[in-house]
Z-matrix of the N, CA and C atoms (Angstrom, degrees):
N
C 1 1.453
C 2 1.500 1 107.12
N 3 1.248 2 121.59 1 133.52
C 4 1.486 3 124.51 2 170.96
C 5 1.480 4 109.38 3 -102.89
N 6 1.300 5 115.09 4 175.18
C 7 1.545 6 121.96 5 -175.76
C 8 1.569 7 100.19 6 -71.13
N 9 1.208 8 127.00 7 -19.94
C 10 1.489 9 125.86 8 -174.16
C 11 1.545 10 109.95 9 -89.67
N 12 1.316 11 116.73 10 3.42
C 13 1.535 12 121.60 11 177.47
C 14 1.374 13 111.74 12 -68.54
N 15 1.446 14 118.93 13 121.13
C 16 1.442 15 111.64 14 177.81
C 17 1.503 16 114.82 15 -69.21
N 18 1.357 17 117.01 16 151.59
C 19 1.411 18 124.74 17 -170.58
C 20 1.569 19 110.44 18 -51.49
N 21 1.415 20 111.34 19 -40.49
C 22 1.552 21 118.57 20 178.92
C 23 1.473 22 110.95 21 -56.62
N 24 1.359 23 120.12 22 -37.75
C 25 1.396 24 120.86 23 -177.59
C 26 1.619 25 118.14 24 -90.32
N 27 1.288 26 111.71 25 -5.00
C 28 1.515 27 117.05 26 -176.12
C 29 1.394 28 109.69 27 -75.90
N 30 1.334 29 125.94 28 135.67
C 31 1.377 30 131.63 29 176.29
C 32 1.578 31 111.22 30 -111.64
N 33 1.259 32 111.68 31 109.29
C 34 1.496 33 123.27 32 -164.98
C 35 1.481 34 101.78 33 -101.32
N 36 1.325 35 114.75 34 130.74
C 37 1.517 36 123.95 35 173.44
C 38 1.514 37 112.03 36 -116.83
N 39 1.344 38 114.71 37 101.10
C 40 1.454 39 118.79 38 177.35
C 41 1.520 40 109.83 39 -91.86
N 42 1.274 41 119.86 40 141.90
C 43 1.462 42 120.98 41 174.44
C 44 1.598 43 115.05 42 -75.63
N 45 1.284 44 106.88 43 162.96
C 46 1.576 45 108.49 44 -175.73
C 47 1.616 46 113.51 45 -63.32
N 48 1.262 47 119.35 46 -17.48
C 49 1.447 48 126.32 47 -177.25
C 50 1.665 49 104.92 48 -73.80
N 51 1.394 50 112.77 49 -33.94
C 52 1.449 51 120.70 50 178.26
C 53 1.394 52 118.11 51 -87.03
N 54 1.479 53 109.70 52 -43.59
C 55 1.532 54 115.47 53 -178.94
C 56 1.448 55 108.88 54 -114.45
N 57 1.480 56 116.24 55 111.51
C 58 1.427 57 118.37 56 -174.53
C 59 1.530 58 113.15 57 -73.80
N 60 1.309 59 123.02 58 -0.43
C 61 1.562 60 122.43 59 175.34
C 62 1.356 61 109.73 60 -91.77
N 63 1.231 62 129.29 61 -6.64
C 64 1.524 63 128.28 62 172.51
C 65 1.484 64 104.13 63 -53.41
N 66 1.394 65 112.73 64 131.31
C 67 1.584 66 124.48 65 -178.71
C 68 1.565 67 102.75 66 -109.45
N 69 1.342 68 111.42 67 122.09
C 70 1.363 69 120.34 68 177.54
C 71 1.562 70 104.41 69 -86.14
N 72 1.376 71 115.19 70 144.15
C 73 1.480 72 119.47 71 175.89
C 74 1.388 73 111.76 72 -152.43
N 75 1.368 74 120.75 73 154.26
C 76 1.443 75 127.34 74 170.53
C 77 1.504 76 112.67 75 -113.18
N 78 1.311 77 116.74 76 136.25
C 79 1.443 78 118.29 77 175.97
C 80 1.493 79 108.08 78 -81.13
N 81 1.362 80 115.64 79 129.68
C 82 1.381 81 117.13 80 -174.45
C 83 1.516 82 115.56 81 -112.84
N 84 1.376 83 112.51 82 4.64
C 85 1.330 84 121.99 83 179.19
C 86 1.574 85 114.62 84 141.69
N 87 1.325 86 118.83 85 173.55
C 88 1.452 87 127.04 86 -171.48
C 89 1.550 88 99.92 87 -80.71
N 90 1.303 89 113.72 88 149.40
C 91 1.572 90 118.44 89 177.43
C 92 1.622 91 101.22 90 -152.98
N 93 1.362 92 117.89 91 122.76
C 94 1.459 93 118.52 92 176.35
C 95 1.561 94 110.73 93 -62.33
N 96 1.331 95 114.24 94 -20.67
C 97 1.480 96 120.28 95 -176.48
C 98 1.455 97 112.11 96 -99.42
N 99 1.376 98 118.50 97 -4.93
C 100 1.487 99 121.12 98 -178.86
C 101 1.457 100 118.94 99 -78.27
N 102 1.312 101 115.07 100 -155.03
C 103 1.517 102 121.95 101 -169.54
C 104 1.594 103 102.69 102 -82.04
N 105 1.271 104 114.48 103 130.78
C 106 1.421 105 122.45 104 175.80
C 107 1.508 106 117.62 105 -128.36
N 108 1.330 107 111.89 106 97.19
C 109 1.511 108 120.60 107 -174.99
C 110 1.607 109 109.42 108 -41.64
N 111 1.322 110 112.24 109 -40.26
C 112 1.573 111 120.01 110 -169.12
C 113 1.501 112 105.70 111 -66.44
N 114 1.300 113 122.00 112 -29.60
C 115 1.476 114 123.02 113 -177.16
C 116 1.584 115 112.83 114 -89.15
N 117 1.247 116 121.66 115 -1.59
C 118 1.362 117 125.98 116 -177.94
C 119 1.575 118 111.29 117 -79.96
N 120 1.410 119 111.98 118 120.02
C 121 1.469 120 118.28 119 -170.94
C 122 1.497 121 110.82 120 -82.49
N 123 1.382 122 122.79 121 17.67
C 124 1.493 123 117.74 122 177.62
C 125 1.558 124 103.00 123 -127.29
N 126 1.249 125 107.45 124 173.51
C 127 1.590 126 114.79 125 -178.09
C 128 1.639 127 105.49 126 -61.51
N 129 1.314 128 114.69 127 143.19
C 130 1.339 129 118.51 128 177.77
C 131 1.628 130 106.57 129 -134.06
N 132 1.268 131 117.97 130 145.94
C 133 1.437 132 118.36 131 166.92
C 134 1.484 133 109.26 132 -146.23
N 135 1.334 134 112.73 133 151.66
C 136 1.483 135 122.53 134 179.84
C 137 1.462 136 110.60 135 -123.05
N 138 1.340 137 113.46 136 121.89
C 139 1.453 138 119.91 137 178.10
C 140 1.578 139 109.53 138 -105.89
N 141 1.376 140 111.31 139 128.46
C 142 1.473 141 114.00 140 176.86
C 143 1.512 142 103.66 141 -119.79
N 144 1.245 143 115.34 142 136.02
C 145 1.454 144 124.35 143 177.61
C 146 1.574 145 112.26 144 -120.92
N 147 1.263 146 112.51 145 -157.24
C 148 1.540 147 115.97 146 174.94
C 149 1.410 148 114.57 147 -76.73
N 150 1.309 149 121.66 148 -15.42
C 151 1.442 150 126.56 149 179.63
C 152 1.600 151 105.61 150 -83.83
N 153 1.345 152 119.06 151 164.07
C 154 1.501 153 126.17 152 -179.82
C 155 1.613 154 114.69 153 -78.05
N 156 1.308 155 110.67 154 11.61
C 157 1.464 156 114.96 155 -169.17
C 158 1.441 157 108.85 156 -109.04
N 159 1.373 158 120.10 157 132.46
C 160 1.546 159 127.14 158 168.15
C 161 1.395 160 105.59 159 -82.41
N 162 1.374 161 121.64 160 126.28
C 163 1.380 162 129.66 161 173.65
C 164 1.557 163 106.43 162 -98.83
N 165 1.463 164 112.19 163 106.73
C 166 1.376 165 115.35 164 -173.96
C 167 1.600 166 108.90 165 -106.84
N 168 1.296 167 109.40 166 141.56
C 169 1.592 168 117.67 167 179.89
C 170 1.507 169 107.89 168 -130.79
N 171 1.344 170 111.28 169 132.85
C 172 1.452 171 124.72 170 176.83
C 173 1.451 172 103.65 171 -116.95
N 174 1.333 173 121.46 172 125.57
C 175 1.554 174 121.78 173 177.49
C 176 1.528 175 110.91 174 -148.14
N 177 1.291 176 111.74 175 159.91
C 178 1.520 177 119.85 176 173.56
C 179 1.469 178 111.34 177 -118.05
N 180 1.494 179 113.84 178 8.58
C 181 1.458 180 121.32 179 -175.11
C 182 1.441 181 110.06 180 103.10
N 183 1.304 182 120.13 181 -37.27
C 184 1.452 183 120.83 182 -176.02
C 185 1.463 184 109.80 183 -116.18
N 186 1.343 185 122.87 184 -28.25
C 187 1.432 186 127.61 185 178.05
C 188 1.441 187 115.36 186 -115.37
N 189 1.197 188 122.16 187 145.99
C 190 1.490 189 121.80 188 -175.90
C 191 1.573 190 110.80 189 -134.56
N 192 1.259 191 107.17 190 161.20
C 193 1.639 192 112.71 191 176.38
C 194 1.654 193 98.82 192 -144.36
N 195 1.294 194 112.39 193 129.21
C 196 1.499 195 115.61 194 174.87
C 197 1.383 196 114.16 195 -125.56
N 198 1.398 197 114.08 196 134.78
C 199 1.440 198 124.42 197 -179.23
C 200 1.564 199 108.92 198 -121.11
N 201 1.352 200 117.97 199 136.78
C 202 1.436 201 118.92 200 162.15
C 203 1.566 202 106.29 201 -105.65
N 204 1.345 203 112.11 202 120.00
C 205 1.458 204 122.33 203 -174.06
C 206 1.526 205 108.31 204 -108.55
N 207 1.378 206 113.82 205 129.66
C 208 1.507 207 112.88 206 169.76
C 209 1.495 208 107.23 207 -125.46
N 210 1.331 209 109.15 208 161.48
C 211 1.544 210 116.53 209 177.55
C 212 1.443 211 113.70 210 92.42
N 213 1.200 212 123.08 211 18.20
C 214 1.537 213 123.37 212 -176.87
C 215 1.599 214 111.35 213 149.51
N 216 1.179 215 112.83 214 -157.06
C 217 1.399 216 120.01 215 -168.92
C 218 1.566 217 104.88 216 -137.93
N 219 1.426 218 110.30 217 146.12
C 220 1.491 219 119.87 218 176.51
C 221 1.534 220 112.06 219 -89.81
N 222 1.292 221 114.97 220 -5.34
C 223 1.466 222 121.46 221 -160.16
C 224 1.566 223 110.55 222 -91.23
N 225 1.337 224 120.39 223 -11.40
C 226 1.481 225 122.62 224 -170.82
C 227 1.476 226 111.99 225 -107.68
N 228 1.160 227 121.77 226 -41.47
C 229 1.551 228 120.07 227 -171.98
C 230 1.546 229 109.33 228 -150.67
N 231 1.313 230 121.92 229 174.97
C 232 1.446 231 122.97 230 173.52
C 233 1.518 232 100.29 231 -69.31
N 234 1.386 233 118.29 232 144.59
C 235 1.438 234 122.65 233 -176.17
C 236 1.565 235 102.76 234 -138.33
N 237 1.398 236 108.14 235 151.20
C 238 1.412 237 122.97 236 172.37
C 239 1.486 238 112.28 237 -95.91
N 240 1.407 239 118.76 238 135.51
C 241 1.311 240 125.62 239 -168.58
C 242 1.580 241 107.64 240 -110.67
N 243 1.380 242 113.16 241 144.91
C 244 1.547 243 114.85 242 160.13
C 245 1.465 244 104.67 243 -114.82
N 246 1.337 245 120.77 244 129.05
C 247 1.529 246 120.82 245 -171.60
C 248 1.683 247 101.84 246 -93.88
N 249 1.297 248 108.14 247 150.30
C 250 1.527 249 118.30 248 -179.48
C 251 1.467 250 106.47 249 -124.13
N 252 1.368 251 111.33 250 126.59
C 253 1.368 252 125.24 251 176.41
C 254 1.518 253 111.26 252 -121.23
N 255 1.304 254 117.78 253 131.32
C 256 1.335 255 119.81 254 -179.36
C 257 1.578 256 115.88 255 -110.17
N 258 1.320 257 116.26 256 92.39
C 259 1.357 258 126.96 257 -178.67
C 260 1.517 259 114.22 258 79.17
N 261 1.371 260 118.05 259 178.89
C 262 1.408 261 121.02 260 -167.39
C 263 1.592 262 108.86 261 -104.65
N 264 1.401 263 113.68 262 -25.03
C 265 1.493 264 117.62 263 177.83
C 266 1.534 265 120.58 264 -50.90
N 267 1.374 266 112.34 265 -37.29
C 268 1.411 267 116.78 266 -176.80
C 269 1.485 268 112.92 267 -124.91
N 270 1.365 269 115.92 268 43.86
C 271 1.458 270 120.57 269 -177.13
C 272 1.300 271 118.68 270 -93.82
N 273 1.394 272 123.06 271 -15.59
C 274 1.479 273 123.99 272 -176.21
C 275 1.526 274 114.39 273 -68.56
N 276 1.353 275 118.53 274 -37.30
C 277 1.482 276 114.46 275 -179.57
C 278 1.446 277 114.27 276 -81.13
N 279 1.359 278 127.32 277 -24.20
C 280 1.454 279 121.18 278 164.75
C 281 1.436 280 116.70 279 -74.72
N 282 1.309 281 117.82 280 -28.34
C 283 1.535 282 121.24 281 176.05
C 284 1.591 283 108.98 282 -67.86
N 285 1.336 284 118.15 283 -36.94
C 286 1.442 285 121.69 284 179.54
C 287 1.639 286 101.46 285 -67.87
N 288 1.229 287 117.80 286 -44.41
C 289 1.605 288 119.87 287 177.00
C 290 1.670 289 106.97 288 -55.80
N 291 1.289 290 117.32 289 -44.10
C 292 1.399 291 119.05 290 -179.07
C 293 1.525 292 113.38 291 -62.98
N 294 1.325 293 114.80 292 -39.95
C 295 1.541 294 122.69 293 172.49
C 296 1.466 295 113.54 294 -57.20
N 297 1.444 296 115.42 295 -45.61
C 298 1.346 297 122.59 296 175.85
C 299 1.506 298 117.04 297 -66.26
N 300 1.258 299 119.35 298 -35.68
C 301 1.497 300 127.13 299 174.96
C 302 1.518 301 108.85 300 -69.90
N 303 1.280 302 123.56 301 -39.71
C 304 1.409 303 124.59 302 171.59
C 305 1.510 304 111.60 303 -56.27
N 306 1.414 305 117.28 304 -50.43
C 307 1.360 306 115.23 305 178.28
C 308 1.505 307 116.57 306 -66.21
N 309 1.267 308 119.71 307 -29.98
C 310 1.470 309 126.88 308 175.37
C 311 1.492 310 106.32 309 -64.02
N 312 1.306 311 118.95 310 -42.69
C 313 1.465 312 123.04 311 176.68
C 314 1.459 313 114.24 312 -59.24
N 315 1.335 314 114.39 313 -44.38
C 316 1.401 315 120.22 314 -176.57
C 317 1.579 316 115.07 315 -74.89
N 318 1.389 317 112.56 316 -47.22
C 319 1.530 318 119.05 317 179.40
C 320 1.426 319 118.50 318 -94.53
N 321 1.439 320 112.45 319 -17.20
C 322 1.452 321 110.97 320 -173.57
C 323 1.561 322 119.81 321 82.43
N 324 1.288 323 115.99 322 -1.78
C 325 1.468 324 119.09 323 -175.61
C 326 1.516 325 105.97 324 -136.18
N 327 1.359 326 120.96 325 161.52
C 328 1.457 327 121.83 326 175.30
C 329 1.466 328 110.87 327 -73.06
N 330 1.308 329 123.55 328 135.83
C 331 1.399 330 128.42 329 -171.96
C 332 1.552 331 110.64 330 -86.60
N 333 1.378 332 115.79 331 102.48
C 334 1.384 333 120.26 332 -164.05
C 335 1.579 334 106.49 333 -66.23
N 336 1.395 335 115.89 334 -32.53
C 337 1.465 336 117.86 335 173.84
C 338 1.347 337 123.75 336 -57.56
N 339 1.476 338 116.48 337 -13.07
C 340 1.451 339 120.80 338 179.42
C 341 1.596 340 110.85 339 -104.19
N 342 1.372 341 110.95 340 16.50
C 343 1.519 342 113.16 341 178.64
C 344 1.597 343 102.59 342 -122.86
N 345 1.208 344 116.99 343 122.62
C 346 1.470 345 122.06 344 178.18
C 347 1.505 346 111.43 345 -67.77
N 348 1.419 347 114.21 346 136.03
C 349 1.550 348 112.51 347 171.09
C 350 1.366 349 117.17 348 -64.87
N 351 1.304 350 120.65 349 125.69
C 352 1.545 351 122.41 350 -177.46
C 353 1.469 352 108.87 351 -90.30
N 354 1.365 353 117.21 352 101.63
C 355 1.457 354 115.16 353 -176.80
C 356 1.512 355 116.95 354 -71.39
N 357 1.352 356 115.27 355 -14.92
C 358 1.562 357 117.88 356 176.00
C 359 1.389 358 112.45 357 -88.12
N 360 1.265 359 124.34 358 -1.23
C 361 1.473 360 126.25 359 -174.54
C 362 1.571 361 109.25 360 -58.05
N 363 1.269 362 116.68 361 -43.94
C 364 1.510 363 120.04 362 176.90
C 365 1.490 364 113.49 363 -55.64
N 366 1.300 365 118.43 364 -39.49
C 367 1.431 366 124.31 365 179.66
C 368 1.406 367 110.54 366 -68.60
N 369 1.320 368 117.62 367 -41.97
C 370 1.428 369 120.05 368 178.60
C 371 1.554 370 115.64 369 -66.64
N 372 1.297 371 113.91 370 -34.32
C 373 1.473 372 115.66 371 179.09
C 374 1.450 373 107.21 372 -74.42
N 375 1.469 374 120.45 373 -40.38
C 376 1.423 375 117.97 374 -178.77
C 377 1.454 376 109.73 375 -61.31
N 378 1.337 377 120.39 376 -41.11
C 379 1.458 378 124.44 377 179.24
C 380 1.565 379 113.80 378 -56.87
N 381 1.282 380 114.13 379 -42.59
C 382 1.356 381 120.02 380 -179.10
C 383 1.528 382 113.67 381 -72.32
N 384 1.397 383 114.33 382 -35.12
C 385 1.465 384 118.86 383 171.66
C 386 1.456 385 118.52 384 -66.50
N 387 1.334 386 108.31 385 -32.02
C 388 1.519 387 110.79 386 177.17
C 389 1.550 388 110.09 387 -73.48
N 390 1.300 389 114.71 388 -41.86
C 391 1.338 390 117.64 389 174.07
C 392 1.533 391 117.02 390 -53.77
N 393 1.316 392 112.41 391 -50.22
C 394 1.580 393 119.59 392 177.34
C 395 1.513 394 109.93 393 -57.21
N 396 1.399 395 116.80 394 -45.28
C 397 1.403 396 116.52 395 -177.90
C 398 1.550 397 114.69 396 -63.61
N 399 1.433 398 111.68 397 -40.78
C 400 1.460 399 120.37 398 176.95
C 401 1.520 400 109.09 399 -55.08
N 402 1.380 401 113.22 400 -52.64
C 403 1.458 402 114.96 401 -174.10
C 404 1.578 403 108.01 402 -70.46
N 405 1.217 404 125.55 403 -17.19
C 406 1.391 405 122.10 404 174.64
C 407 1.586 406 116.91 405 -88.04
N 408 1.412 407 109.27 406 7.19
C 409 1.458 408 118.69 407 176.25
C 410 1.396 409 119.05 408 103.32
N 411 1.351 410 116.50 409 4.59
C 412 1.563 411 115.64 410 -178.09
C 413 1.470 412 105.38 411 -77.12
N 414 1.379 413 115.78 412 150.27
C 415 1.445 414 124.26 413 175.20
C 416 1.571 415 110.84 414 -79.26
N 417 1.227 416 119.91 415 170.79
C 418 1.404 417 118.39 416 179.64
C 419 1.535 418 110.62 417 -67.68
N 420 1.308 419 117.84 418 -32.86
C 421 1.449 420 118.67 419 176.72
C 422 1.522 421 109.03 420 -65.84
N 423 1.365 422 120.91 421 -38.79
C 424 1.430 423 122.76 422 178.98
C 425 1.631 424 112.37 423 -60.04
N 426 1.389 425 103.54 424 -42.07
C 427 1.576 426 111.92 425 179.17
C 428 1.550 427 104.02 426 -60.95
N 429 1.323 428 115.76 427 -49.65
C 430 1.481 429 112.18 428 -178.43
C 431 1.459 430 119.60 429 -61.40
N 432 1.437 431 116.86 430 -33.69
C 433 1.489 432 117.58 431 165.59
C 434 1.488 433 116.00 432 -56.26
N 435 1.241 434 113.60 433 -44.62
C 436 1.481 435 118.56 434 177.36
C 437 1.508 436 115.54 435 -58.18
N 438 1.342 437 110.92 436 -43.68
C 439 1.468 438 112.93 437 -177.35
C 440 1.557 439 118.85 438 -85.59
N 441 1.360 440 112.16 439 -29.33
C 442 1.490 441 117.71 440 -175.41
C 443 1.436 442 115.12 441 -121.63
N 444 1.303 443 119.41 442 -3.29
C 445 1.551 444 122.10 443 175.40
C 446 1.489 445 111.90 444 97.79
N 447 1.280 446 117.80 445 142.83
C 448 1.381 447 126.90 446 -177.76
C 449 1.532 448 111.64 447 -59.53
N 450 1.402 449 117.75 448 -40.53
C 451 1.485 450 122.24 449 -176.78
C 452 1.515 451 109.69 450 -60.96
N 453 1.334 452 109.32 451 -53.13
C 454 1.450 453 115.00 452 -179.02
C 455 1.654 454 113.88 453 -56.41
N 456 1.292 455 111.41 454 -46.92
C 457 1.553 456 116.51 455 178.94
C 458 1.539 457 108.26 456 -60.14
N 459 1.245 458 117.79 457 -41.90
C 460 1.457 459 122.02 458 -177.38
C 461 1.435 460 110.43 459 -62.05
N 462 1.383 461 118.64 460 -36.95
C 463 1.455 462 125.40 461 -177.91
C 464 1.410 463 113.81 462 -80.20
N 465 1.405 464 118.41 463 -34.38
C 466 1.482 465 120.87 464 -169.69
C 467 1.469 466 116.17 465 -113.02
N 468 1.345 467 116.23 466 -18.99
C 469 1.561 468 114.90 467 -167.76
C 470 1.560 469 111.56 468 -60.11
N 471 1.321 470 118.96 469 -43.38
C 472 1.334 471 120.88 470 -178.10
C 473 1.579 472 116.37 471 -98.12
N 474 1.219 473 109.92 472 17.36
C 475 1.552 474 122.03 473 179.93
C 476 1.610 475 110.74 474 -65.87
N 477 1.301 476 109.69 475 179.74
C 478 1.653 477 116.93 476 179.86
C 479 1.501 478 104.77 477 -67.53
N 480 1.299 479 127.29 478 -22.87
C 481 1.424 480 124.73 479 -175.27
C 482 1.483 481 108.69 480 -114.71
N 483 1.339 482 114.89 481 140.88
C 484 1.527 483 115.60 482 178.67
C 485 1.598 484 111.87 483 -99.63
N 486 1.406 485 112.59 484 35.03
C 487 1.500 486 115.18 485 -173.39
C 488 1.568 487 111.12 486 -64.52
N 489 1.285 488 120.99 487 -24.61
C 490 1.544 489 120.04 488 177.04
C 491 1.528 490 108.29 489 -76.91
N 492 1.329 491 119.11 490 -41.82
C 493 1.559 492 118.20 491 171.19
C 494 1.471 493 113.24 492 -60.01
N 495 1.308 494 121.70 493 -39.89
C 496 1.368 495 125.36 494 -179.29
C 497 1.624 496 112.29 495 -66.28
N 498 1.383 497 110.76 496 -37.57
C 499 1.441 498 116.39 497 178.20
C 500 1.562 499 114.17 498 -66.62
N 501 1.313 500 106.31 499 -40.29
C 502 1.661 501 116.87 500 178.29
C 503 1.580 502 106.32 501 -63.41
N 504 1.340 503 117.94 502 -47.31
C 505 1.428 504 123.43 503 -176.84
C 506 1.600 505 110.82 504 -61.90
N 507 1.400 506 116.01 505 -41.79
C 508 1.363 507 122.26 506 -177.36
C 509 1.672 508 106.98 507 -69.27
N 510 1.303 509 114.74 508 -39.70
C 511 1.485 510 122.54 509 177.40
C 512 1.430 511 109.38 510 -58.79
N 513 1.331 512 117.24 511 -49.91
C 514 1.516 513 122.31 512 179.54
C 515 1.458 514 110.87 513 -63.38
N 516 1.233 515 120.79 514 -45.59
C 517 1.521 516 124.48 515 -179.97
C 518 1.581 517 107.26 516 -62.02
N 519 1.400 518 118.74 517 -40.00
C 520 1.383 519 116.75 518 -175.36
C 521 1.599 520 109.46 519 -78.45
N 522 1.361 521 117.19 520 -27.77
C 523 1.401 522 116.82 521 172.87
C 524 1.561 523 113.36 522 -67.88
N 525 1.281 524 111.33 523 -37.78
C 526 1.624 525 113.56 524 175.32
C 527 1.444 526 110.92 525 -63.01
N 528 1.232 527 115.68 526 -40.35
C 529 1.656 528 119.23 527 -179.13
C 530 1.548 529 104.39 528 -65.37
N 531 1.300 530 119.06 529 -46.16
C 532 1.467 531 118.85 530 -176.79
C 533 1.566 532 111.20 531 -61.08
N 534 1.291 533 114.15 532 -43.64
C 535 1.436 534 120.59 533 -178.73
C 536 1.534 535 111.51 534 -67.62
N 537 1.365 536 118.58 535 -30.54
C 538 1.371 537 124.19 536 -177.27
C 539 1.546 538 112.22 537 -85.06
N 540 1.380 539 118.37 538 14.14
C 541 1.504 540 120.30 539 177.72
C 542 1.445 541 114.49 540 117.73
N 543 1.347 542 116.48 541 -10.34
C 544 1.532 543 120.54 542 176.76
C 545 1.559 544 110.82 543 -55.15
N 546 1.444 545 117.69 544 -25.12
C 547 1.530 546 121.49 545 -171.47
C 548 1.501 547 103.55 546 -64.21
N 549 1.312 548 121.29 547 -24.72
C 550 1.588 549 122.49 548 -177.35
C 551 1.496 550 109.98 549 -58.67
N 552 1.314 551 116.51 550 -37.46
C 553 1.446 552 123.48 551 -173.38
C 554 1.615 553 106.21 552 -72.69
N 555 1.452 554 117.37 553 -23.37
C 556 1.480 555 113.18 554 174.67
C 557 1.549 556 111.08 555 -72.63
N 558 1.303 557 119.48 556 -35.94
C 559 1.421 558 125.14 557 179.05
C 560 1.491 559 111.64 558 -63.49
N 561 1.323 560 113.34 559 -38.75
C 562 1.438 561 118.17 560 -178.30
C 563 1.513 562 112.51 561 -83.89
N 564 1.308 563 118.69 562 -5.99
C 565 1.421 564 123.64 563 173.66
C 566 1.563 565 111.38 564 85.34
N 567 1.272 566 120.78 565 17.53
C 568 1.475 567 125.91 566 -170.40
C 569 1.580 568 105.07 567 -114.50
N 570 1.443 569 120.28 568 -4.95
C 571 1.356 570 117.22 569 -175.86
C 572 1.473 571 115.63 570 -95.49
């Protein structure tokens, strides 16, 4: 991935310490009825590093499912998994990932019904767009035109209220917080 890769096409791998929904599993053998990466109808990527774990990502661009697989590879044949859960305190997120994986195994696509609609996503995207524009040299007014439209800015920018300027400043501040690590709260479900 390069810096010019659009966000839609980027494939992000968060580790299990950052993303509580990562599901750990062991391959316990081949199984003609098991999980077959070749039959999955969504994007998949496998990341291999220095550790003996395959980091598997299934994504449709908006939704994702992450597995950490030990004991073999998911790339050669249908495999049988044994799932690993560590304790009960943080079991909800990986259990939901398991439900999603079962649906992928049955239907071949990510089950949209098992992903909550994120109502704040538009705000997050707008804040990051505003920050990108500002860092590329855009003025606050230019940012406002991008976010709210030229007609609205022309009518309200120099009005008696500075509500548009305040919104742009808040968006820029929020984008800065997100980029500085605030995105971790989104993965944890607290952002």
